[in-house]
C-alpha positions in Angstrom: -27.5 9.1 83.8 -25.0 9.0 81.1 -25.2 11.3 78.2 -24.2 9.7 75.1 -23.6 11.7 72.0 -25.0 9.8 69.1 -23.5 10.3 65.7 -25.9 10.5 62.9 -25.3 8.5 59.9 -24.8 10.7 56.9 -25.9 9.8 53.5 -23.3 10.2 50.9 -24.4 11.6 47.7 -22.1 11.7 44.7 -19.9 9.5 42.7 -17.0 7.6 44.1 -14.0 8.4 42.0 -11.6 5.6 43.0 -13.6 2.8 41.3 -14.1 5.0 38.3 -10.4 5.7 38.0 -9.7 1.9 38.3 -12.0 1.1 35.5 -10.6 3.8 33.4 -7.1 2.5 33.8 -8.2 -1.0 33.0 -9.9 0.2 29.8 -6.8 2.2 28.7 -4.6 -0.8 29.4 -6.8 -3.1 27.5 -6.9 -0.8 24.4 -3.1 -0.2 24.5 -2.4 -3.9 24.7 -4.7 -4.8 21.8 -3.8 -1.9 19.5 -1.9 -2.8 16.4 1.2 -0.6 16.0 1.9 -1.7 12.5 2.0 0.7 9.6 -1.3 0.0 7.8 -1.5 2.3 4.8 -4.8 3.4 3.5 -4.1 2.2 0.0 -4.3 -1.6 -0.1 -1.8 -3.3 -2.4 -0.4 -6.8 -2.6 3.3 -6.8 -2.9 5.2 -9.4 -5.0 7.4 -11.9 -3.1 11.2 -11.9 -2.9 13.6 -14.2 -1.1 16.3 -11.5 -0.6 14.1 -8.5 0.6 15.4 -6.5 3.6 13.6 -4.1 6.0 14.2 -0.4 5.6 16.3 1.3 8.3 14.8 4.8 8.0 11.4 6.2 7.1 11.8 6.8 3.3 9.3 8.5 1.0 6.7 6.0 -0.3 5.5 6.0 -3.9 2.6 3.5 -4.2 1.2 2.1 -7.4 -2.1 0.3 -6.9 -3.6 -2.5 -9.1 -5.4 0.2 -11.2 -2.0 1.8 -12.0 -2.8 4.9 -10.0 0.3 6.6 -8.4 0.2 7.8 -4.8 2.7 9.9 -2.8 1.9 10.2 0.9 -1.6 8.8 0.2 -2.3 11.5 -2.3 -3.0 10.6 -5.9 -0.4 12.1 -8.2 -0.4 12.0 -12.0 2.7 10.5 -13.6 3.7 13.8 -15.2 3.7 15.6 -11.9 5.5 12.8 -9.9 9.0 14.3 -10.4 8.0 17.7 -9.1 6.1 16.3 -6.2 8.9 14.0 -5.1 11.5 16.8 -5.5 9.5 19.0 -3.2 9.3 16.2 -0.5 12.9 14.8 -0.7 15.4 17.0 1.1 18.7 15.4 0.1 18.3 13.6 -3.3 21.5 11.6 -2.9 21.0 10.4 0.7 17.2 10.2 1.1 15.6 7.0 -0.1 12.3 6.5 -2.0 10.5 3.2 -1.9 8.3 2.2 -4.8 5.5 -0.1 -3.5 3.9 -1.5 -6.6 1.0 -3.9 -6.6 1.9 -7.2 -8.3 -1.0 -6.8 -10.6 0.1 -3.3 -11.7 1.6 -2.7 -15.1 5.3 -3.2 -15.4 5.5 -0.2 -17.7 4.0 2.1 -15.0 6.7 1.0 -12.6 9.4 1.7 -15.1 7.8 5.1 -15.9 7.8 5.9 -12.2 11.5 5.0 -12.0 12.2 7.2 -15.0 10.4 10.2 -13.4 12.4 9.7 -10.2 15.6 9.7 -12.2 14.6 12.9 -14.0 13.9 14.5 -10.7 17.4 13.7 -9.5 16.5 11.0 -7.0 19.3 8.5 -7.1 18.3 6.1 -4.3 15.1 4.2 -4.7 14.1 0.6 -4.1 11.2 -1.7 -5.0 9.3 -3.0 -2.0 8.5 -6.8 -1.8 7.3 -9.3 0.7 9.3 -12.2 1.9 
């Protein structure tokens, strides 16, 4: 008579982590590949067109004028009279740092000129008007 030792089958209770980790990596990969990395500002404006526009090399301070002639600096609504003080506090070197004015094509031309005047009064010498190609 031979004695055989029989192994009992054990029931596994619990969650297998390997398939869970695989699915997690697939989901992360999917969302990373489908994420848009463009700068989508919260204030929607439609820029005017220009044939000679160029892309900015650094991250300048953005002054946005929407179609209702409201002025925004860093997505915060700023009255025209306080624009110079606000920009002065945000710009470190007024001669080297650049300010971009993004005005909606339906905004008032006078508001754009007033913004430029306030920037000049604040000592900002480098600013550009943003356009689309």
